SERODREN-424772 format. One record per residue (C-alpha): z, x, y. Coordinates in nm, 2 decimals. Example, Ala and Ser with C-alpha at 12.3 -4.5 7.8 and 13.67 -1.06 7.14 Angstrom:
REM residues 2
c3 / c1 / c2
0.78 / 1.23 / -0.45
0.71 / 1.37 / -0.11
//
This chain:
REM residues 551
c3 / c1 / c2
2.38 / -0.55 / 0.93
2.56 / -0.82 / 1.16
2.79 / -1.08 / 1.01
2.67 / -1.36 / 1.19
2.40 / -1.50 / 0.96
2.47 / -1.74 / 0.72
2.29 / -1.64 / 0.41
2.15 / -1.94 / 0.27
1.94 / -1.95 / 0.05
1.93 / -1.63 / -0.07
1.72 / -1.33 / -0.04
1.47 / -1.33 / -0.34
1.53 / -0.97 / -0.41
1.89 / -1.08 / -0.41
1.83 / -1.42 / -0.64
1.60 / -1.24 / -0.83
1.87 / -0.95 / -0.92
2.15 / -1.21 / -1.01
1.91 / -1.39 / -1.23
1.86 / -1.09 / -1.40
2.24 / -1.04 / -1.46
2.26 / -1.41 / -1.57
2.00 / -1.34 / -1.83
2.19 / -1.05 / -1.98
2.56 / -1.09 / -1.94
2.68 / -0.81 / -2.13
2.47 / -0.53 / -2.01
2.58 / -0.29 / -1.77
2.33 / -0.02 / -1.80
1.95 / -0.19 / -1.70
1.62 / -0.03 / -1.79
1.34 / -0.16 / -1.56
1.01 / -0.11 / -1.62
0.66 / -0.15 / -1.48
0.31 / -0.02 / -1.57
-0.04 / 0.08 / -1.45
-0.32 / 0.18 / -1.61
-0.52 / 0.48 / -1.43
-0.91 / 0.39 / -1.48
-0.95 / 0.49 / -1.12
-0.81 / 0.49 / -0.74
-0.48 / 0.42 / -0.79
-0.43 / 0.17 / -0.48
-0.12 / 0.02 / -0.28
-0.17 / -0.30 / -0.44
0.02 / -0.16 / -0.71
0.30 / -0.03 / -0.50
0.42 / -0.41 / -0.48
0.54 / -0.55 / -0.77
0.52 / -0.20 / -0.96
0.71 / 0.00 / -0.76
0.88 / -0.14 / -0.38
0.96 / -0.47 / -0.59
1.08 / -0.28 / -0.93
1.27 / -0.01 / -0.70
1.42 / -0.30 / -0.51
1.58 / -0.48 / -0.80
1.72 / -0.12 / -0.94
1.86 / -0.02 / -0.61
2.01 / -0.40 / -0.53
2.19 / -0.37 / -0.95
2.31 / -0.04 / -0.84
2.48 / -0.14 / -0.53
2.65 / -0.41 / -0.72
2.80 / -0.12 / -0.94
2.54 / -0.15 / -1.26
2.36 / 0.12 / -1.39
1.95 / 0.12 / -1.37
1.69 / 0.27 / -1.39
1.28 / 0.28 / -1.29
1.03 / 0.40 / -1.52
0.68 / 0.36 / -1.48
0.42 / 0.34 / -1.75
0.06 / 0.53 / -1.68
-0.16 / 0.39 / -1.95
-0.34 / 0.72 / -2.00
-0.46 / 0.66 / -2.37
-0.67 / 0.32 / -2.27
-1.04 / 0.41 / -2.35
-1.26 / 0.44 / -2.01
-1.48 / 0.18 / -2.01
-1.75 / 0.34 / -1.77
-1.82 / 0.11 / -1.56
-2.08 / 0.17 / -1.26
-1.82 / 0.24 / -1.01
-1.67 / 0.50 / -1.26
-2.01 / 0.63 / -1.35
-2.08 / 0.68 / -0.98
-1.81 / 0.90 / -0.96
-2.00 / 1.19 / -1.12
-2.25 / 1.41 / -1.01
-2.44 / 1.27 / -1.27
-2.38 / 0.93 / -1.34
-2.60 / 0.91 / -1.67
-2.48 / 1.22 / -1.85
-2.10 / 1.08 / -1.78
-2.19 / 0.81 / -1.97
-2.12 / 0.99 / -2.26
-1.76 / 0.98 / -2.22
-1.75 / 0.61 / -2.25
-1.43 / 0.51 / -2.50
-1.27 / 0.82 / -2.46
-0.91 / 0.78 / -2.42
-0.84 / 0.83 / -1.98
-0.67 / 1.14 / -2.03
-0.98 / 1.26 / -2.22
-1.22 / 1.22 / -1.97
-1.30 / 1.48 / -1.71
-1.19 / 1.53 / -1.33
-1.55 / 1.46 / -1.16
-1.47 / 1.69 / -0.90
-1.34 / 1.94 / -1.12
-1.06 / 2.07 / -0.99
-0.83 / 1.91 / -1.22
-0.74 / 1.89 / -1.51
-0.83 / 1.51 / -1.62
-0.95 / 1.20 / -1.45
-0.58 / 1.06 / -1.48
-0.48 / 1.38 / -1.29
-0.77 / 1.34 / -1.03
-0.67 / 0.97 / -0.97
-0.29 / 0.98 / -1.00
-0.27 / 1.26 / -0.70
-0.33 / 1.04 / -0.43
-0.08 / 0.75 / -0.54
0.20 / 1.01 / -0.73
0.21 / 1.24 / -0.47
0.35 / 1.04 / -0.22
0.51 / 0.81 / -0.48
0.87 / 0.95 / -0.36
0.85 / 0.78 / -0.04
0.77 / 0.46 / -0.16
0.97 / 0.45 / -0.45
1.33 / 0.68 / -0.54
1.38 / 0.84 / -0.87
1.11 / 0.70 / -1.08
1.05 / 0.77 / -1.39
0.69 / 0.87 / -1.48
0.56 / 0.81 / -1.88
0.25 / 0.89 / -1.98
0.16 / 0.68 / -2.32
-0.04 / 0.97 / -2.48
0.27 / 1.15 / -2.42
0.49 / 0.86 / -2.55
0.32 / 0.82 / -2.86
0.40 / 1.18 / -2.95
0.74 / 1.08 / -2.92
0.97 / 0.98 / -3.28
1.11 / 0.68 / -3.08
0.74 / 0.52 / -3.08
0.64 / 0.66 / -3.42
0.94 / 0.43 / -3.58
0.85 / 0.16 / -3.37
0.44 / 0.18 / -3.47
0.56 / 0.18 / -3.83
0.77 / -0.12 / -3.81
0.45 / -0.32 / -3.66
0.23 / -0.23 / -3.92
0.46 / -0.29 / -4.20
0.50 / -0.62 / -4.08
0.14 / -0.66 / -3.94
0.10 / -0.97 / -4.15
0.38 / -1.14 / -3.92
0.23 / -1.01 / -3.65
-0.11 / -1.16 / -3.70
0.02 / -1.48 / -3.77
0.18 / -1.47 / -3.49
-0.12 / -1.40 / -3.22
-0.32 / -1.59 / -3.41
-0.17 / -1.89 / -3.28
-0.28 / -1.77 / -2.92
-0.65 / -1.68 / -3.06
-0.77 / -1.97 / -3.23
-1.08 / -1.88 / -3.13
-1.14 / -1.54 / -3.26
-0.84 / -1.45 / -3.47
-0.78 / -1.12 / -3.63
-0.94 / -1.12 / -4.00
-0.68 / -1.07 / -4.30
-0.77 / -0.70 / -4.31
-0.67 / -0.65 / -3.93
-0.45 / -0.36 / -3.88
-0.28 / -0.32 / -3.49
-0.41 / 0.03 / -3.45
-0.71 / 0.21 / -3.23
-0.73 / 0.55 / -3.39
-0.88 / 0.87 / -3.21
-1.19 / 0.95 / -3.35
-1.20 / 1.33 / -3.44
-1.59 / 1.37 / -3.45
-1.68 / 1.21 / -3.10
-1.33 / 1.16 / -2.95
-1.38 / 0.78 / -2.88
-1.06 / 0.54 / -2.93
-1.24 / 0.25 / -2.80
-1.51 / 0.22 / -3.09
-1.28 / 0.27 / -3.42
-1.16 / 0.10 / -3.67
-0.87 / 0.09 / -3.84
-0.95 / 0.05 / -4.26
-0.59 / 0.19 / -4.41
-0.28 / 0.39 / -4.30
-0.07 / 0.60 / -4.46
0.27 / 0.59 / -4.28
0.42 / 0.88 / -4.45
0.20 / 1.08 / -4.32
0.12 / 0.89 / -4.02
-0.21 / 0.89 / -4.06
-0.50 / 0.64 / -4.03
-0.83 / 0.60 / -4.24
-1.09 / 0.49 / -3.98
-1.44 / 0.41 / -3.92
-1.63 / 0.46 / -3.58
-1.88 / 0.28 / -3.48
-2.06 / 0.52 / -3.25
-2.05 / 0.78 / -3.47
-2.10 / 0.62 / -3.77
-1.84 / 0.85 / -3.96
-1.54 / 0.77 / -4.12
-1.17 / 1.00 / -4.16
-0.84 / 1.07 / -4.10
-0.71 / 1.08 / -3.81
-0.34 / 1.16 / -3.67
-0.17 / 0.85 / -3.55
-0.01 / 0.99 / -3.25
-0.38 / 1.10 / -3.10
-0.48 / 0.71 / -3.13
-0.29 / 0.42 / -2.98
-0.17 / 0.04 / -3.10
-0.38 / -0.24 / -2.98
-0.31 / -0.32 / -2.65
-0.04 / -0.63 / -2.66
0.12 / -0.44 / -2.93
0.14 / -0.16 / -2.71
0.31 / -0.35 / -2.45
0.60 / -0.52 / -2.65
0.62 / -0.18 / -2.82
0.71 / 0.00 / -2.51
0.95 / -0.25 / -2.45
1.14 / -0.24 / -2.77
1.09 / 0.16 / -2.80
1.27 / 0.22 / -2.40
1.50 / -0.11 / -2.45
1.34 / -0.24 / -2.13
1.51 / -0.53 / -1.96
1.32 / -0.66 / -1.68
0.94 / -0.57 / -1.57
0.77 / -0.76 / -1.31
0.42 / -0.84 / -1.42
0.11 / -0.97 / -1.28
-0.05 / -1.37 / -1.21
-0.31 / -1.31 / -1.50
0.01 / -1.29 / -1.74
0.21 / -1.57 / -1.61
-0.05 / -1.85 / -1.78
0.20 / -2.04 / -2.04
0.06 / -1.93 / -2.36
-0.08 / -1.63 / -2.23
-0.02 / -1.24 / -2.33
0.31 / -1.19 / -2.24
0.46 / -1.52 / -2.41
0.26 / -1.39 / -2.76
0.42 / -1.03 / -2.68
0.72 / -1.20 / -2.63
0.73 / -1.38 / -2.94
0.63 / -1.09 / -3.16
0.90 / -0.89 / -2.99
1.18 / -1.13 / -3.11
1.04 / -1.26 / -3.39
0.93 / -0.96 / -3.59
1.11 / -0.69 / -3.43
1.43 / -0.93 / -3.38
1.48 / -0.78 / -3.03
1.51 / -0.97 / -2.68
1.20 / -1.02 / -2.45
1.29 / -0.84 / -2.10
1.35 / -1.04 / -1.80
0.98 / -1.12 / -1.64
0.88 / -1.25 / -1.24
0.54 / -1.23 / -1.16
0.38 / -1.11 / -0.85
0.03 / -1.19 / -0.67
-0.20 / -0.92 / -0.61
-0.27 / -0.78 / -0.28
-0.65 / -0.84 / -0.13
-0.85 / -0.59 / 0.06
-1.03 / -0.67 / 0.42
-1.26 / -0.54 / 0.65
-1.24 / -0.73 / 0.94
-1.24 / -1.06 / 0.90
-1.40 / -1.02 / 0.55
-1.17 / -1.07 / 0.25
-1.35 / -0.81 / -0.04
-1.12 / -0.98 / -0.27
-0.81 / -0.84 / -0.48
-0.77 / -0.42 / -0.47
-0.89 / -0.31 / -0.80
-0.87 / 0.03 / -0.98
-1.17 / 0.10 / -1.20
-1.36 / -0.15 / -0.94
-1.27 / 0.09 / -0.62
-1.17 / -0.17 / -0.39
-0.85 / -0.09 / -0.19
-0.71 / 0.22 / -0.03
-0.47 / 0.46 / -0.17
-0.08 / 0.54 / -0.07
-0.21 / 0.87 / 0.06
-0.48 / 0.70 / 0.27
-0.17 / 0.44 / 0.44
0.05 / 0.77 / 0.53
-0.25 / 0.91 / 0.76
-0.19 / 0.57 / 0.97
0.14 / 0.47 / 0.91
0.50 / 0.52 / 0.78
0.56 / 0.41 / 0.43
0.89 / 0.20 / 0.56
0.60 / -0.03 / 0.76
0.41 / -0.11 / 0.41
0.72 / -0.13 / 0.20
0.83 / -0.39 / 0.48
0.56 / -0.62 / 0.43
0.58 / -0.62 / 0.08
0.94 / -0.75 / 0.12
0.90 / -0.98 / 0.37
0.63 / -1.17 / 0.20
0.75 / -1.37 / -0.07
0.64 / -1.20 / -0.40
0.43 / -1.49 / -0.52
0.24 / -1.50 / -0.24
-0.14 / -1.31 / -0.14
-0.12 / -1.03 / 0.04
-0.45 / -0.91 / 0.21
-0.45 / -0.55 / 0.38
-0.70 / -0.40 / 0.54
-0.69 / 0.00 / 0.72
-0.82 / -0.18 / 1.04
-0.51 / -0.36 / 1.08
-0.29 / -0.09 / 1.09
-0.16 / -0.15 / 1.45
-0.06 / -0.54 / 1.41
0.14 / -0.39 / 1.09
0.31 / -0.12 / 1.29
0.41 / -0.35 / 1.56
0.57 / -0.61 / 1.32
0.75 / -0.35 / 1.15
0.86 / -0.25 / 1.49
0.94 / -0.61 / 1.62
1.18 / -0.63 / 1.28
1.37 / -0.29 / 1.35
1.47 / -0.41 / 1.69
1.54 / -0.80 / 1.57
1.79 / -0.58 / 1.35
1.94 / -0.41 / 1.59
1.99 / -0.70 / 1.83
1.72 / -0.55 / 2.08
1.55 / -0.88 / 2.07
1.65 / -1.25 / 2.00
1.52 / -1.44 / 1.75
1.61 / -1.79 / 1.70
1.49 / -1.87 / 1.36
1.79 / -1.83 / 1.14
1.62 / -1.85 / 0.80
1.37 / -1.61 / 0.93
1.59 / -1.40 / 1.06
1.74 / -1.33 / 0.72
1.48 / -1.22 / 0.59
1.37 / -1.00 / 0.82
1.71 / -0.84 / 0.84
1.74 / -0.85 / 0.45
1.41 / -0.70 / 0.42
1.47 / -0.43 / 0.66
1.81 / -0.33 / 0.51
1.61 / -0.30 / 0.16
1.32 / -0.06 / 0.28
1.60 / 0.13 / 0.34
1.84 / 0.09 / 0.01
2.09 / -0.06 / 0.21
2.19 / 0.28 / 0.37
2.00 / 0.21 / 0.72
1.98 / 0.52 / 0.93
2.06 / 0.45 / 1.34
1.86 / 0.32 / 1.59
1.68 / 0.68 / 1.72
1.68 / 0.49 / 2.09
1.33 / 0.46 / 2.12
1.01 / 0.36 / 1.96
0.62 / 0.45 / 2.06
0.42 / 0.13 / 2.07
0.15 / 0.20 / 1.84
-0.13 / 0.06 / 2.09
0.01 / 0.31 / 2.36
0.02 / 0.59 / 2.10
-0.33 / 0.52 / 2.06
-0.40 / 0.57 / 2.47
-0.19 / 0.90 / 2.46
-0.32 / 1.05 / 2.15
-0.65 / 1.08 / 2.33
-0.52 / 1.20 / 2.64
-0.35 / 1.50 / 2.49
-0.39 / 1.74 / 2.22
-0.29 / 1.72 / 1.86
-0.02 / 2.03 / 1.86
0.36 / 2.01 / 1.96
0.24 / 2.13 / 2.27
0.05 / 1.81 / 2.32
0.30 / 1.61 / 2.21
0.56 / 1.74 / 2.51
0.29 / 1.67 / 2.76
0.29 / 1.32 / 2.60
0.67 / 1.29 / 2.65
0.63 / 1.39 / 3.01
0.39 / 1.12 / 3.07
0.61 / 0.86 / 2.89
0.90 / 1.00 / 3.10
0.68 / 0.99 / 3.45
0.59 / 0.60 / 3.35
0.90 / 0.47 / 3.27
0.85 / 0.43 / 2.91
1.07 / 0.68 / 2.80
1.38 / 0.63 / 3.03
1.61 / 0.87 / 2.81
1.62 / 1.22 / 2.71
1.42 / 1.25 / 2.38
1.64 / 1.38 / 2.11
1.42 / 1.59 / 1.81
1.42 / 1.28 / 1.64
1.26 / 1.08 / 1.89
1.01 / 1.36 / 1.91
0.96 / 1.41 / 1.59
0.91 / 1.00 / 1.60
0.64 / 1.04 / 1.94
0.46 / 1.33 / 1.73
0.43 / 1.14 / 1.40
0.30 / 0.83 / 1.57
0.08 / 1.02 / 1.80
-0.11 / 1.18 / 1.50
-0.13 / 0.87 / 1.31
-0.26 / 0.68 / 1.62
-0.49 / 0.98 / 1.70
-0.65 / 0.93 / 1.31
-0.63 / 0.55 / 1.31
-0.86 / 0.53 / 1.64
-1.13 / 0.76 / 1.54
-1.12 / 0.62 / 1.17
-1.09 / 0.27 / 1.20
-1.03 / 0.17 / 1.55
-1.29 / -0.03 / 1.76
-1.52 / 0.14 / 1.99
-1.35 / 0.01 / 2.34
-1.00 / 0.19 / 2.20
-1.16 / 0.51 / 2.20
-1.15 / 0.71 / 2.53
-1.45 / 0.91 / 2.65
-1.43 / 0.98 / 3.06
-1.74 / 1.06 / 3.19
-1.81 / 1.33 / 3.44
-1.90 / 1.10 / 3.72
-1.93 / 0.71 / 3.77
-2.29 / 0.63 / 3.72
-2.51 / 0.60 / 4.00
-2.69 / 0.30 / 3.83
-2.35 / 0.13 / 3.83
-2.30 / 0.22 / 4.20
-2.58 / 0.05 / 4.29
-2.58 / -0.26 / 4.09
-2.27 / -0.37 / 4.24
-2.28 / -0.64 / 4.51
-2.03 / -0.64 / 4.83
-1.76 / -0.88 / 4.70
-1.77 / -0.65 / 4.43
-1.72 / -0.34 / 4.60
-1.48 / -0.53 / 4.80
-1.25 / -0.65 / 4.56
-1.24 / -0.31 / 4.39
-1.16 / -0.13 / 4.70
-0.88 / -0.39 / 4.82
-0.75 / -0.34 / 4.44
-0.76 / 0.05 / 4.49
-0.55 / 0.02 / 4.77
-0.32 / -0.20 / 4.65
-0.29 / 0.07 / 4.36
-0.27 / 0.31 / 4.58
0.07 / 0.20 / 4.68
0.19 / 0.07 / 4.34
0.49 / 0.24 / 4.15
0.30 / 0.44 / 3.86
0.40 / 0.22 / 3.58
0.24 / -0.04 / 3.28
0.48 / -0.30 / 3.41
0.43 / -0.25 / 3.80
0.05 / -0.19 / 3.77
0.07 / -0.54 / 3.55
0.23 / -0.70 / 3.81
-0.03 / -0.57 / 4.07
-0.33 / -0.73 / 3.88
-0.14 / -1.06 / 3.88
-0.03 / -1.04 / 4.20
-0.39 / -0.92 / 4.35
-0.57 / -1.22 / 4.11
-0.38 / -1.45 / 4.29
-0.39 / -1.29 / 4.64
-0.79 / -1.28 / 4.66
-0.75 / -1.64 / 4.45
-0.99 / -1.49 / 4.14
-1.11 / -1.71 / 3.85
-1.11 / -1.63 / 3.51
-1.46 / -1.52 / 3.49
-1.44 / -1.33 / 3.81
-1.11 / -1.15 / 3.65
-1.27 / -1.03 / 3.35
-1.58 / -0.92 / 3.56
-1.38 / -0.75 / 3.77
-1.22 / -0.59 / 3.46
-1.54 / -0.46 / 3.34
-1.66 / -0.31 / 3.63
-1.33 / -0.13 / 3.63
-1.40 / 0.01 / 3.30
-1.75 / 0.12 / 3.37
-1.58 / 0.31 / 3.67
-1.35 / 0.46 / 3.42
-1.49 / 0.49 / 3.13
-1.88 / 0.40 / 3.15
-1.84 / 0.10 / 2.92
-1.73 / -0.27 / 2.97
-1.43 / -0.25 / 2.76
-1.12 / -0.04 / 2.71
-0.80 / -0.01 / 2.59
-0.52 / -0.25 / 2.74
-0.57 / -0.16 / 3.12
-0.22 / -0.12 / 3.29
-0.10 / 0.11 / 2.97
-0.44 / 0.33 / 2.99
-0.44 / 0.42 / 3.36
-0.08 / 0.44 / 3.39
-0.12 / 0.73 / 3.12
-0.38 / 0.90 / 3.35
-0.34 / 1.09 / 3.65
-0.26 / 0.86 / 3.96
-0.45 / 1.02 / 4.21
-0.79 / 1.07 / 3.97
-0.78 / 0.74 / 3.90
-0.77 / 0.61 / 4.32
-1.03 / 0.87 / 4.37
-1.22 / 0.78 / 4.10
-1.22 / 0.37 / 4.20
-1.32 / 0.50 / 4.53
-1.65 / 0.67 / 4.42
-1.80 / 0.34 / 4.48
-1.73 / 0.24 / 4.80
-2.04 / 0.08 / 4.99
-2.17 / 0.30 / 5.27
//
């Protein structure tokens, strides 16, 4: 990165890392953690704090000479709620109600392709995860409860359950835990439920729990390794067992006197262990068009997965959005807005490599630092070319999806002087990938006017309807275009000059464009005109426009 930028105030990841180190001045090995429940669709909102933010802190710690790990807890022992959106994942939602209050890991995969509900919904998040964060250790709670370390923590908490209860009841004055409370949810041996059992007594020597199940109305003894701590104690037990130094959290836990504060107090008072340094981040919303559909949720199936994102854009684009936006500011994402996200990222790349000027010094610092962290401070050399997403939308519909189609696209880019260098292998891969992403996006989410479907002929109805003045304007413009160098910039200049020459009003110019699109596409709208026709064969365009000449 160029050294002409004064970093004041420090970028938020840098400040967060500095504050974390100050909170643990004697620590050289940092354990950083985050957690999610696989209650349904694993959306990209969970990449923000749990993956991108935490991973950025871990890598900044390493850059400063510390050791650091990044673990991700999957809360797989939580009870399945059986919300309508969850039930509707099954072909028979009524029959699926029998899984309500089962552990998430025990609920079957609704598609019958995987071992469990968890495996099914984790795949679209877990498989592409390495592209959004590196060296993340995945820990599933139903497996974590099998470890001796977690067993020892559970025993400590239950032995001191009265002290724990007194602390938690300070935060639960309207609904305090009773004197016979045992902070553990056993797994029922008979109906397989974990969400409807009550612990009656424990045998810590045998690590078994006596329980009563409110669903099947049976009491029995159950192996505690199959159950789970109540959720607040589970959270702090993980901190204690893994010796966590840093964990971000959503704004729902940021309320003073809320869940996180109570967990910290139990951890520090009962287990006499310091709580992790925290940092809260806003949630990510989901939109379609101009409609904000609310925050992304897992069990509510609002949002989209990382796998879906990668169909239309590079992972670095989303990472940049999360890093560039202050963490306590809400972000709203919609797949229909992919072109604007890619455009913003491409601009940041040009600014970073000083290919485009940018005068706001504070904003410039944020852009450059965010771009650095996207690549873990190991920034690859500029490849030498960017294929604009909007141009890729046009080209992707004029060539095949094969490598041969990419070669044809490269030839068009060179002929129109958009690509002025001999492409390296890296540039060829960039063009191919962006064509693939743009092609997928325009047919899945793009507005209809961006979809190119050229009819065989100009509509006779259109020819009959065009008045002499419009016909004359089209004919004069066609003659001008026939003498124009066939590049987007030259075509754009010619259109501007033609408007001034003929003295067309804004309304008349709009009408002219509508007619031109009707001649070429059979509709009144289309992609940006100059890049669109530049991507077409010049002789064909001229011949097509000449079809409406009045005789």
